[in-house]
VEXVEX-483977 format. One line per field, with one value per residue: residue in one letter; residue number from 1; x, y, z of N, C-alpha, C in turn. Coordinates in steps of 0.2 Angstrom, whole numbers, always signed. Layout:
<recs>
resn (A,...) .
resi (NUM,...) .
n_x (X,...) .
n_y (Y,...) .
n_z (Z,...) .
ca_x (X,...) .
ca_y (Y,...) .
ca_z (Z,...) .
c_x (X,...) .
c_y (Y,...) .
c_z (Z,...) .
</recs>
This chain:
<recs>
resn (M,R,L,L,N,P,D,H,T,T,W,A,T,T,F,A,H,V,A,R,R,Y,H,H,L,R,R,A,R,P,R,L,V,E,K,L,P,T,A,G,P,D,D,G,L,S,F,R,G,A,A,P,W,N,R,F,L,R,L,G,D,K,T,S,N,F,H,N,P,D,P,V,W,S,Y,S,Q,H,D,A,L,L,V,Y,P,R,P,S,P,S,C,S,S,P,G,H,L,Y,H,I,Y,D,P,S,T,A,H,H,T,P,V,P,F,G,V,R,G,K,H,I,R,R,V,R,L,A,H,G,V,L,I,F,E,W,T,E,A,H,R,Y,R,E,F,A,R,R,H,F,V,T,A,F,R,V,S,P,T,P,T,V,G,V,T,F,L,S,E,W,K,L,H,C,L,G,L,P,L,T,R,Y,D,G,F,L,S,T,H,S,R,S,H,Y,A,A,Y,L,G,Q,P,N,R,S,I,Y,V,D,H,P,I,E,Q,L,A,V,W,D,L,S,S,P,S,P,A,P,S,P,I,P,F,P,A,A,A,V,S,V,G,L,W,T,A,P,Y,H,P,P,Q,P,P,Q,P,N,E,P,T,A,P,T,T,A,P,T,T,E,Q,G,V,G,G,P,P,V,I,H,R,L,S,W,R,D,L,T,F,Y,C,L,R,R,R,T,T,P,Q,L,R,E,L,R,L,D,E,Q,N,L,Y,L,V,E,E,G,H,P,L,T,N,G,Q,H,S,S,L,M,P,P,A,G,G,G,H,V,V,K,C,T,G,I,P,V,V,P,F,S,S,S,S,G,L,S,R,R,G,S,S,R,D,G,D,G,D,G,G,G,A,G,A,V,Y,G,P,A,W,V,H) .
resi (1,2,3,4,5,6,7,8,9,10,11,12,13,14,15,16,17,18,19,20,21,22,23,24,25,26,27,28,29,30,31,32,33,34,35,36,37,38,39,40,41,42,43,44,45,46,47,48,49,50,51,52,53,54,55,56,57,58,59,60,61,62,63,64,65,66,67,68,69,70,71,72,73,74,75,76,77,78,79,80,81,82,83,84,85,86,87,88,89,90,91,92,93,94,95,96,97,98,99,100,101,102,103,104,105,106,107,108,109,110,111,112,113,114,115,116,117,118,119,120,121,122,123,124,125,126,127,128,129,130,131,132,133,134,135,136,137,138,139,140,141,142,143,144,145,146,147,148,149,150,151,152,153,154,155,156,157,158,159,160,161,162,163,164,165,166,167,168,169,170,171,172,173,174,175,176,177,178,179,180,181,182,183,184,185,186,187,188,189,190,191,192,193,194,195,196,197,198,199,200,201,202,203,204,205,206,207,208,209,210,211,212,213,214,215,216,217,218,219,220,221,222,223,224,225,226,227,228,229,230,231,232,233,234,235,236,237,238,239,240,241,242,243,244,245,246,247,248,249,250,251,252,253,254,255,256,257,258,259,260,261,262,263,264,265,266,267,268,269,270,271,272,273,274,275,276,277,278,279,280,281,282,283,284,285,286,287,288,289,290,291,292,293,294,295,296,297,298,299,300,301,302,303,304,305,306,307,308,309,310,311,312,313,314,315,316,317,318,319,320,321,322,323,324,325,326,327,328,329,330,331,332,333,334,335,336,337,338,339,340,341,342,343,344,345,346,347,348,349,350,351,352,353,354,355,356,357,358,359,360,361,362,363,364,365,366,367,368,369,370,371,372,373) .
n_x (-47,-36,-26,-21,-9,-1,+7,+4,-9,-25,-34,-46,-53,-53,-61,-73,-76,-77,-88,-98,-99,-104,-116,-124,-124,-131,-144,-146,-144,-137,-122,-116,-119,-113,-112,-106,-101,-102,-94,-100,-107,-104,-91,-83,-84,-89,-100,-104,-111,-110,-123,-136,-144,-159,-170,-184,-194,-211,-227,-243,-249,-237,-220,-202,-185,-173,-160,-148,-140,-123,-114,-107,-97,-86,-85,-74,-75,-65,-53,-58,-61,-66,-69,-72,-79,-73,-79,-71,-61,-57,-57,-45,-39,-30,-40,-41,-52,-56,-55,-48,-56,-54,-63,-60,-50,-54,-47,-42,-36,-29,-32,-22,-29,-35,-50,-55,-60,-65,-77,-83,-85,-86,-82,-71,-66,-56,-48,-36,-33,-37,-49,-52,-64,-66,-70,-66,-71,-72,-78,-72,-75,-90,-100,-94,-84,-68,-63,-55,-45,-39,-28,-24,-13,-17,-12,-17,-11,+4,-2,-14,-9,-7,-3,+2,-3,-6,-12,-23,-31,-48,-57,-53,-60,-69,-84,-101,-111,-123,-137,-138,-125,-117,-106,-98,-87,-74,-61,-46,-32,-22,-27,-38,-54,-66,-82,-90,-104,-112,-125,-127,-124,-125,-133,-135,-133,-141,-138,-130,-114,-102,-89,-76,-63,-47,-35,-18,-12,+1,+10,+20,+16,+17,+17,+2,-8,-8,-22,-34,-32,-27,-10,-1,+5,-2,-9,-17,-34,-48,-49,-36,-19,-14,-9,+7,+15,+29,+43,+51,+69,+81,+91,+105,+105,+111,+106,+98,+102,+91,+81,+73,+58,+55,+48,+53,+56,+44,+33,+18,+8,-4,-5,-17,-22,-31,-45,-62,-72,-87,-91,-85,-92,-105,-102,-101,-114,-117,-121,-128,-137,-152,-158,-151,-144,-134,-127,-116,-98,-84,-68,-55,-39,-37,-48,-62,-78,-95,-110,-127,-144,-161,-178,-196,-204,-199,-198,-197,-185,-174,-179,-183,-195,-198,-200,-188,-180,-188,-197,-196,-186,-170,-153,-138,-121,-106,-91,-75,-59,-46,-34,-17,-8,+7,+19,+31,+27,+22,+9,-6,-17,-30,-47,-46,-49,-39,-33,-22,-16,-2,+7,+14,+11,+14,+21,+10,-1,-19,-32,-48,-62,-68,-81,-99,-112) .
n_y (+19,+20,+13,+19,+25,+39,+40,+30,+29,+29,+42,+45,+32,+31,+42,+38,+27,+33,+42,+32,+26,+37,+39,+28,+28,+40,+36,+26,+13,-3,-6,-18,-34,-46,-62,-70,-86,-92,-99,-111,-121,-134,-132,-131,-119,-109,-97,-86,-73,-58,-54,-41,-28,-31,-24,-17,-10,-5,-2,-2,-17,-19,-22,-19,-21,-14,-15,-23,-39,-43,-46,-61,-57,-43,-26,-14,+3,+12,+5,-2,-16,-33,-44,-61,-77,-90,-104,-120,-129,-142,-154,-155,-143,-130,-123,-110,-101,-88,-75,-61,-51,-42,-31,-24,-31,-44,-53,-65,-66,-76,-76,-79,-86,-97,-105,-116,-125,-113,-101,-88,-71,-58,-49,-37,-25,-12,+4,-2,-12,-28,-36,-50,-56,-68,-83,-98,-114,-123,-123,-112,-110,-115,-109,-98,-92,-90,-75,-68,-57,-55,-48,-41,-34,-26,-22,-14,-10,-13,-25,-35,-38,-48,-47,-54,-45,-44,-52,-54,-55,-52,-52,-56,-65,-71,-73,-77,-85,-77,-67,-57,-54,-43,-35,-21,-14,-6,+0,+9,+13,+12,+10,+1,-2,-7,-10,-17,-25,-33,-42,-41,-54,-55,-57,-46,-34,-25,-18,-18,-24,-14,-8,+0,+0,+5,-1,+0,-3,-3,-10,-25,-42,-60,-74,-80,-90,-107,-118,-126,-119,-104,-98,-95,-83,-73,-57,-50,-46,-35,-27,-28,-25,-7,+2,+8,+21,+22,+31,+46,+47,+54,+70,+68,+54,+39,+32,+17,+3,-1,-15,-27,-34,-51,-67,-74,-65,-62,-55,-47,-43,-29,-16,-10,+7,+16,+16,+16,+15,+10,+20,+31,+30,+34,+47,+53,+51,+39,+26,+10,+2,-6,-2,-1,+12,+13,+13,+12,+12,+23,+28,+40,+49,+54,+53,+45,+40,+38,+33,+35,+30,+33,+29,+33,+23,+11,-6,-21,-31,-23,-10,+7,+13,+26,+39,+46,+62,+76,+68,+62,+54,+51,+54,+53,+59,+56,+63,+57,+61,+50,+45,+49,+63,+66,+78,+75,+66,+70,+70,+77,+88,+85,+88,+92,+103,+112,+118,+129,+134,+142,+135,+119,+109,+97,+80,+66,+73,+75,+80,+86,+83,+95,+99,+101,+90) .
n_z (-71,-62,-68,-79,-90,-95,-106,-114,-118,-126,-128,-133,-132,-119,-115,-120,-112,-100,-102,-105,-93,-84,-91,-88,-74,-72,-77,-68,-71,-73,-82,-85,-80,-70,-64,-50,-43,-27,-12,-1,+13,+9,+3,+14,+21,+34,+39,+51,+53,+62,+72,+69,+78,+85,+78,+68,+56,+57,+51,+53,+45,+38,+37,+38,+35,+47,+50,+41,+39,+39,+24,+15,+8,+2,-4,-10,-13,-13,-17,-28,-28,-26,-13,-10,-6,-16,-24,-21,-31,-28,-15,-9,-7,+3,+10,+7,+3,+0,-12,-20,-32,-47,-55,-66,-73,-73,-65,-53,-36,-25,-7,+7,+18,+29,+30,+37,+51,+57,+61,+51,+55,+51,+36,+28,+17,+15,+11,+7,+16,+21,+32,+42,+53,+65,+73,+83,+79,+89,+105,+117,+131,+140,+134,+127,+114,+108,+100,+85,+75,+59,+48,+32,+20,+6,-10,-24,-36,-47,-50,-42,-25,-10,+6,+22,+37,+51,+66,+79,+96,+98,+109,+126,+134,+126,+116,+115,+102,+99,+96,+105,+110,+103,+91,+84,+71,+63,+51,+47,+36,+45,+58,+69,+75,+87,+94,+108,+114,+127,+135,+153,+163,+176,+192,+199,+193,+179,+168,+152,+147,+141,+129,+121,+109,+102,+90,+85,+69,+65,+71,+69,+67,+71,+59,+52,+64,+68,+62,+71,+82,+89,+91,+107,+107,+100,+100,+114,+118,+122,+139,+144,+149,+150,+136,+132,+125,+114,+121,+116,+113,+124,+123,+126,+126,+120,+105,+103,+91,+79,+75,+65,+70,+76,+77,+87,+96,+102,+97,+98,+90,+85,+97,+109,+108,+113,+124,+128,+141,+149,+157,+150,+138,+143,+147,+134,+130,+124,+128,+126,+133,+135,+124,+110,+99,+90,+75,+66,+65,+61,+55,+54,+51,+64,+72,+79,+74,+79,+73,+76,+74,+74,+74,+73,+69,+73,+79,+89,+100,+104,+102,+106,+118,+118,+106,+94,+98,+92,+85,+73,+59,+64,+63,+71,+73,+82,+85,+91,+97,+96,+91,+94,+89,+80,+78,+70,+62,+50,+45,+40,+49,+45,+47,+60,+74,+76,+66,+57,+68,+75,+83,+82,+90,+102,+102,+103,+106,+105,+94,+92,+81,+69,+69,+74,+79) .
ca_x (-43,-30,-21,-19,-2,-2,+11,+2,-16,-29,-39,-53,-56,-54,-67,-79,-77,-80,-95,-102,-100,-108,-122,-127,-125,-137,-150,-147,-145,-130,-119,-114,-121,-109,-113,-100,-103,-99,-93,-105,-105,-101,-84,-80,-85,-94,-101,-109,-111,-112,-130,-137,-149,-166,-175,-186,-199,-217,-232,-249,-247,-231,-214,-196,-179,-170,-153,-146,-135,-117,-114,-101,-92,-85,-82,-71,-75,-58,-48,-61,-59,-71,-67,-78,-77,-74,-79,-65,-61,-56,-57,-38,-36,-29,-45,-40,-58,-57,-51,-49,-58,-53,-68,-57,-46,-57,-42,-43,-30,-31,-30,-19,-32,-38,-57,-57,-60,-67,-83,-81,-90,-87,-76,-72,-60,-56,-41,-30,-33,-43,-50,-57,-66,-68,-70,-65,-76,-73,-80,-67,-79,-96,-104,-90,-79,-63,-64,-49,-45,-33,-28,-19,-12,-19,-9,-20,-7,+1,-6,-16,-5,-10,+2,-1,-1,-6,-17,-24,-37,-53,-59,-49,-64,-74,-91,-106,-113,-130,-139,-137,-118,-115,-100,-97,-80,-72,-54,-43,-26,-17,-30,-44,-58,-72,-87,-93,-109,-114,-129,-124,-127,-125,-139,-135,-133,-145,-135,-125,-106,-100,-82,-74,-56,-44,-29,-13,-10,+7,+15,+19,+13,+20,+13,-5,-7,-11,-29,-39,-31,-21,-4,-2,+8,-7,-10,-24,-39,-50,-48,-29,-15,-14,-4,+12,+18,+37,+46,+57,+76,+83,+96,+111,+105,+113,+100,+100,+101,+84,+81,+66,+55,+54,+43,+56,+56,+37,+29,+11,+3,-5,-7,-23,-19,-36,-51,-68,-76,-94,-91,-83,-98,-110,-100,-103,-121,-117,-122,-134,-141,-156,-161,-145,-145,-128,-128,-109,-92,-80,-62,-51,-33,-36,-55,-67,-85,-100,-116,-133,-150,-167,-184,-202,-208,-195,-201,-192,-183,-170,-181,-185,-202,-198,-198,-182,-181,-191,-202,-194,-180,-164,-146,-133,-114,-102,-84,-71,-52,-43,-27,-12,-5,+14,+22,+36,+24,+21,+2,-10,-22,-37,-53,-44,-51,-34,-30,-21,-12,+5,+11,+13,+9,+19,+20,+5,-7,-25,-36,-55,-65,-70,-89,-103,-118) .
ca_y (+25,+20,+10,+23,+28,+45,+40,+24,+30,+32,+46,+44,+26,+33,+47,+34,+23,+38,+44,+27,+25,+42,+38,+23,+31,+45,+33,+21,+6,-6,-7,-25,-38,-52,-66,-74,-91,-91,-105,-113,-126,-139,-131,-130,-112,-108,-90,-85,-66,-54,-52,-34,-26,-33,-18,-17,-4,-7,+3,-6,-24,-19,-22,-18,-22,-8,-17,-29,-43,-43,-51,-65,-53,-36,-22,-8,+8,+15,+0,-5,-23,-37,-50,-65,-84,-93,-111,-123,-134,-149,-155,-156,-137,-129,-120,-103,-100,-81,-72,-54,-50,-36,-31,-21,-36,-50,-57,-67,-67,-80,-74,-84,-86,-103,-105,-123,-124,-107,-97,-81,-67,-52,-48,-30,-23,-4,+7,-6,-17,-33,-38,-56,-57,-75,-87,-105,-119,-127,-119,-111,-112,-118,-105,-93,-94,-84,-71,-66,-53,-56,-42,-42,-28,-27,-17,-15,-9,-14,-31,-36,-42,-49,-49,-54,-39,-45,-56,-53,-58,-47,-52,-60,-70,-74,-71,-82,-84,-75,-60,-52,-52,-40,-30,-17,-13,-2,+1,+13,+10,+12,+8,-4,+0,-11,-9,-24,-24,-39,-42,-42,-60,-55,-57,-40,-29,-26,-14,-22,-23,-11,-6,+2,+0,+6,-4,+2,-8,-2,-15,-31,-48,-66,-77,-83,-95,-113,-119,-121,-116,-99,-98,-90,-76,-68,-51,-51,-41,-30,-28,-30,-19,-1,+3,+13,+23,+23,+38,+49,+47,+61,+73,+65,+47,+36,+28,+9,+1,-4,-22,-30,-39,-57,-71,-76,-59,-62,-49,-49,-40,-22,-14,-5,+13,+20,+13,+19,+11,+11,+27,+36,+30,+38,+54,+55,+49,+33,+20,+7,-1,-11,+0,+2,+16,+13,+10,+10,+16,+26,+31,+44,+49,+56,+53,+39,+43,+34,+35,+32,+31,+31,+30,+32,+17,+5,-11,-26,-31,-18,-4,+11,+15,+33,+41,+51,+69,+79,+64,+60,+50,+55,+51,+58,+57,+59,+62,+57,+61,+44,+44,+54,+67,+68,+83,+73,+61,+73,+69,+84,+87,+86,+86,+95,+109,+116,+120,+136,+137,+143,+130,+113,+104,+92,+73,+63,+78,+73,+85,+84,+85,+102,+100,+99,+87) .
ca_z (-72,-58,-71,-85,-91,-99,-112,-118,-117,-131,-124,-136,-129,-112,-114,-122,-106,-94,-104,-104,-86,-81,-94,-84,-67,-72,-78,-63,-74,-74,-89,-86,-74,-69,-58,-47,-39,-20,-9,+4,+18,+5,+2,+20,+23,+39,+40,+56,+54,+68,+72,+70,+83,+84,+77,+62,+55,+56,+50,+52,+44,+34,+40,+33,+39,+49,+50,+37,+41,+35,+19,+16,+3,+4,-10,-8,-18,-13,-20,-33,-28,-22,-10,-9,-6,-22,-23,-21,-37,-26,-8,-6,-6,+10,+13,+5,-2,-1,-17,-22,-39,-50,-61,-72,-77,-72,-62,-46,-32,-18,+0,+11,+24,+29,+33,+40,+58,+59,+59,+49,+58,+46,+31,+26,+13,+14,+12,+6,+21,+22,+38,+44,+60,+65,+80,+83,+78,+95,+111,+122,+137,+139,+129,+124,+109,+107,+93,+83,+69,+54,+43,+26,+16,-1,-15,-30,-42,-54,-50,-35,-21,-4,+11,+29,+41,+58,+69,+87,+99,+99,+116,+129,+137,+121,+115,+113,+95,+100,+93,+110,+111,+96,+91,+78,+70,+57,+51,+42,+34,+50,+64,+69,+81,+88,+100,+110,+119,+130,+141,+159,+165,+183,+195,+203,+188,+174,+162,+148,+147,+134,+129,+114,+109,+95,+89,+80,+65,+62,+74,+65,+70,+68,+54,+55,+69,+64,+62,+73,+89,+88,+96,+113,+105,+98,+105,+118,+116,+127,+146,+145,+152,+146,+131,+134,+118,+115,+123,+112,+116,+127,+119,+127,+127,+114,+102,+102,+85,+78,+72,+63,+75,+74,+81,+93,+101,+105,+94,+100,+86,+86,+103,+110,+110,+116,+126,+131,+146,+149,+160,+145,+134,+147,+146,+127,+129,+119,+131,+122,+138,+132,+117,+106,+93,+87,+68,+63,+67,+56,+57,+49,+53,+71,+75,+78,+73,+80,+70,+79,+70,+77,+69,+77,+68,+75,+83,+91,+107,+105,+100,+112,+119,+117,+100,+94,+99,+86,+82,+66,+58,+67,+62,+74,+72,+87,+84,+97,+95,+99,+88,+95,+83,+81,+73,+66,+57,+43,+43,+40,+54,+42,+52,+67,+76,+78,+60,+57,+74,+73,+86,+79,+95,+104,+101,+108,+107,+102,+92,+90,+75,+68,+68,+80,+77) .
c_x (-37,-25,-18,-12,-3,+2,+9,-6,-20,-35,-46,-57,-57,-60,-73,-81,-80,-87,-100,-104,-105,-115,-127,-128,-131,-143,-151,-148,-138,-128,-118,-116,-117,-110,-108,-103,-99,-99,-98,-102,-101,-93,-80,-80,-91,-95,-106,-108,-113,-119,-132,-142,-156,-171,-177,-192,-206,-222,-238,-247,-241,-225,-208,-190,-176,-162,-153,-140,-129,-116,-107,-95,-91,-82,-80,-71,-68,-53,-51,-60,-65,-68,-73,-75,-79,-74,-73,-65,-60,-56,-50,-35,-35,-34,-45,-46,-58,-53,-53,-50,-57,-58,-65,-53,-49,-52,-43,-37,-32,-29,-28,-22,-36,-45,-59,-56,-62,-74,-81,-87,-91,-80,-77,-65,-61,-49,-35,-29,-39,-43,-54,-58,-69,-67,-68,-71,-78,-74,-73,-69,-85,-100,-100,-85,-74,-63,-57,-50,-39,-34,-22,-19,-13,-16,-12,-16,+0,-3,-8,-11,-8,-4,+0,+2,-1,-12,-17,-31,-42,-55,-56,-53,-68,-81,-95,-109,-121,-131,-139,-130,-116,-109,-100,-90,-79,-64,-52,-37,-21,-20,-36,-48,-64,-76,-90,-98,-112,-119,-126,-128,-126,-132,-140,-135,-137,-142,-130,-118,-104,-93,-81,-66,-53,-37,-25,-11,-3,+12,+14,+17,+17,+15,+7,-4,-10,-18,-30,-38,-25,-16,-5,+1,+4,-9,-17,-28,-41,-49,-41,-26,-15,-8,+1,+16,+25,+39,+51,+63,+77,+89,+103,+111,+107,+107,+102,+98,+94,+85,+74,+64,+54,+50,+46,+56,+49,+33,+22,+6,+1,-8,-14,-20,-25,-42,-56,-72,-83,-95,-90,-89,-104,-109,-102,-110,-122,-119,-128,-139,-145,-159,-155,-148,-139,-129,-121,-104,-88,-74,-58,-44,-32,-42,-59,-74,-90,-107,-122,-139,-156,-173,-190,-206,-204,-199,-195,-189,-178,-172,-183,-192,-203,-196,-192,-184,-183,-197,-201,-188,-174,-158,-141,-126,-110,-95,-79,-63,-49,-36,-22,-9,+3,+16,+27,+33,+23,+14,-1,-15,-29,-42,-51,-47,-46,-30,-28,-17,-5,+9,+9,+11,+14,+16,+15,-1,-13,-29,-43,-57,-68,-77,-93,-110,-124) .
c_y (+25,+16,+13,+25,+33,+44,+34,+24,+33,+36,+46,+38,+28,+37,+43,+30,+27,+40,+39,+26,+30,+42,+33,+25,+36,+41,+27,+14,+3,-7,-14,-28,-45,-56,-71,-80,-90,-98,-105,-118,-132,-139,-130,-123,-112,-100,-89,-77,-63,-52,-45,-34,-29,-27,-18,-12,-8,-2,-1,-13,-24,-18,-22,-19,-15,-9,-23,-33,-42,-48,-55,-62,-46,-32,-16,-3,+11,+11,-3,-12,-26,-43,-55,-73,-88,-101,-115,-129,-141,-148,-155,-149,-135,-125,-112,-102,-92,-78,-65,-54,-43,-35,-28,-26,-43,-55,-59,-68,-70,-76,-79,-85,-92,-103,-111,-122,-118,-105,-90,-77,-61,-52,-41,-28,-15,-2,+3,-11,-22,-36,-45,-56,-64,-78,-94,-109,-122,-122,-118,-112,-115,-115,-100,-96,-88,-81,-68,-61,-54,-51,-44,-35,-30,-21,-18,-14,-11,-20,-32,-40,-42,-51,-49,-48,-41,-49,-55,-55,-52,-46,-57,-66,-74,-72,-77,-80,-83,-68,-55,-50,-49,-36,-27,-15,-9,-2,+6,+9,+9,+10,+4,-2,-5,-9,-16,-22,-31,-38,-44,-48,-61,-55,-51,-34,-30,-23,-18,-20,-20,-8,-5,+3,+2,+3,+0,-3,-8,-7,-21,-37,-54,-69,-79,-89,-101,-114,-126,-117,-111,-100,-93,-83,-71,-63,-52,-45,-36,-32,-31,-24,-13,-1,+9,+15,+23,+30,+40,+49,+54,+63,+70,+57,+44,+32,+21,+8,-2,-10,-24,-35,-46,-61,-73,-71,-58,-56,-51,-46,-32,-21,-10,+1,+18,+15,+17,+14,+13,+18,+32,+36,+34,+45,+57,+53,+44,+26,+17,+5,-6,-9,+3,+6,+16,+9,+8,+14,+18,+29,+35,+44,+50,+54,+47,+42,+37,+36,+31,+34,+29,+33,+29,+26,+10,+0,-17,-26,-25,-11,+0,+12,+22,+35,+46,+58,+72,+75,+61,+55,+54,+51,+56,+55,+60,+57,+62,+56,+55,+43,+50,+57,+68,+73,+81,+68,+63,+72,+76,+83,+89,+84,+89,+102,+114,+119,+127,+139,+137,+138,+123,+108,+99,+85,+70,+67,+75,+79,+82,+86,+92,+102,+98,+96,+90) .
c_z (-68,-62,-78,-85,-96,-106,-117,-117,-123,-128,-127,-133,-122,-111,-116,-115,-100,-96,-103,-97,-83,-84,-90,-77,-67,-73,-73,-66,-75,-81,-90,-79,-75,-63,-56,-42,-32,-17,-3,+9,+15,+4,+8,+23,+28,+41,+45,+57,+60,+68,+73,+76,+81,+84,+69,+62,+54,+56,+48,+51,+40,+38,+35,+38,+40,+49,+46,+39,+37,+30,+19,+11,+5,-3,-7,-14,-19,-17,-27,-34,-24,-19,-8,-9,-12,-21,-25,-27,-34,-18,-4,-5,+2,+14,+12,+0,-4,-7,-18,-30,-41,-55,-67,-77,-77,-69,-55,-43,-26,-12,+4,+18,+24,+33,+37,+47,+61,+57,+58,+52,+53,+42,+28,+23,+12,+15,+12,+11,+21,+29,+38,+51,+61,+72,+78,+82,+85,+101,+115,+129,+135,+134,+124,+119,+108,+100,+92,+77,+65,+49,+38,+23,+9,-5,-22,-37,-42,-54,-43,-31,-14,+1,+18,+33,+48,+60,+77,+89,+100,+106,+120,+132,+132,+121,+113,+106,+96,+97,+99,+112,+104,+97,+84,+77,+64,+57,+46,+39,+40,+57,+63,+75,+81,+95,+101,+115,+121,+135,+147,+162,+173,+186,+199,+199,+182,+167,+158,+149,+141,+135,+122,+114,+102,+95,+84,+76,+62,+65,+70,+69,+67,+63,+57,+59,+65,+66,+66,+79,+88,+93,+102,+112,+102,+103,+108,+116,+121,+134,+147,+148,+147,+141,+133,+127,+120,+116,+118,+116,+119,+123,+120,+128,+120,+111,+100,+94,+84,+74,+70,+68,+72,+79,+87,+98,+104,+103,+95,+95,+88,+94,+103,+112,+113,+118,+129,+135,+145,+153,+154,+140,+137,+146,+139,+125,+123,+122,+127,+127,+135,+126,+113,+100,+88,+80,+65,+66,+60,+59,+52,+53,+61,+75,+74,+78,+74,+78,+73,+74,+74,+73,+74,+75,+69,+80,+85,+98,+108,+103,+106,+112,+118,+110,+100,+95,+92,+83,+76,+65,+60,+66,+66,+74,+78,+85,+90,+95,+99,+97,+90,+89,+84,+76,+68,+61,+50,+41,+44,+45,+50,+47,+59,+68,+77,+72,+60,+63,+72,+77,+83,+83,+96,+102,+106,+109,+103,+100,+90,+83,+74,+66,+74,+77,+80) .
</recs>
């Protein structure tokens, strides 16, 4: 439907397509099944997905998964596009295995992202932005590996186009490839958020190390760094200096001419605009400690949403000994305002608890979500 031209559309054919679609949706039956071959280790792809929490459901002698691992592909309902690793026809290719597939046209568009010398941790396509979370194949330290995020802008119309957006370091010290050092992430069209939880390997403290940060994707970044060792200009990750937003010019202050940033100017990628330390997570009752409940993260224009889920039948190393409040299946969502609102940006304060106020609010104000869980 997103490719329709009102002046060159046969509406009888369009109605037949829509009726056929909803007929199969109502009956929960696929209209068409198409199988796509995916690349594997023989093609040079190394996928080491971020391990989920060690929790599963058990009732008597029956067990079921409570967390599913991330797949090697991603489908965006918003963009109606699929990104997956396509087998390489020859070993001489530059390692650009990932392609964006448009089911409506059966057209493949290669993504200029090399997978050689990398372990892919997560792939996600949403809101016109394609995210690759990856780590180096070589260890940075004895156990830790440096983790990075590479973002591409995807334009679905009129034809699928992929352009490099940014690349930055997710964690400045690196993470081991274990199921105990986990991280969750999400992104919107303009921001990226990640939660990192690590076991505290100190002999004096038992509680895990937890932190959550939000990056602003509006800042440009140099071209992707060479494989396998990223350049030093890549933006640093968590536990770095605070972000200072640009100050508006004074009334009598001359405005300096704006120029496009270049690699020579040392552009370091997206800055961190908001951080939540373990003290902040404790204030919001979101500390995982040894029994994490966090299921996923979500982002909108202003707020970050943390979805927790508990079940009385959970078992495993990360399951709680105490059943959820109420004794049943509990899903809780906590919204935290993290993105400043600027009255000059023209954005609507959708989801804001200040809608309808006569005062537009000053630049940099943050408004919370208009609901209570």
